[in-house]
N, C-alpha and C positions, 0 to 999 in steps of 0.2 A: 616688168616692173613699171614701165611707162603708164599703162592703164591704171595701176594702183595710185601712182602719183597724181595723175589727171583727176582721179576720183576725189582725192583730198583737196585739190585746187578747186574743183567744181563745188564741193561741199562748203568750203570756206567762202566762196563767192556767194553762194545761195544764202548762207547764214548772215553774211554782211548785208546783203540786199534786204533781208527780212528785218534786220535791226534798223537799217536806214529808213525803211517804210514806217516802222513803228515810231521812230523818233520824229519823222515828218508829221505823222498823225498827231503826236503829242504837241509838237510845235504849233500846228494849225489850231488845235484846241486852246492852247495857251494864248494865242493871238485873239481868238474869239472872246475868251474870258477877259483879257485885258481891254478889249473894245467895250465890254459891258461893265468895266470898272470892278471886276472881282478882285478882292484884296490879294496882294502879293503876286498877281498874275503877270503884271508888267515886268517885274524883275526877271522872272523865269523866261518870259518871252524874249526880252532883250539879250539874255545870255545865249539862248538858242539861235537868235537871229544871225550870229556870227557863222554858224554852221550851215545855214540855209540862206545864202545871199540872194536868191531869186533867179529869174531867167538869165541866161548868158548875156553878158554885157552890163548887167546891173551892178555887179560887184566892183568895188574899187580894185584897180590893178595894183599889185604890190610894187613897191619901189625897188628897182634892181639894186643889188649890192655892188658897189664899185669894186673893181679888181685893181690891185696895186700894179 
């Protein structure tokens, strides 16, 4: 049963990786379009920018939630 479960986990990870790569390609294209002043490209690029913060250390650190 473990090999079957591992197969599902591996498949899910691969599918997620492929989706991420496609989204990153789209984000980069939107960034190039925004740079060339393509209409409506800036809004899509800004929306996706939240998902792709850049190299480690570039993203703002989330504010920790205080515990009572």
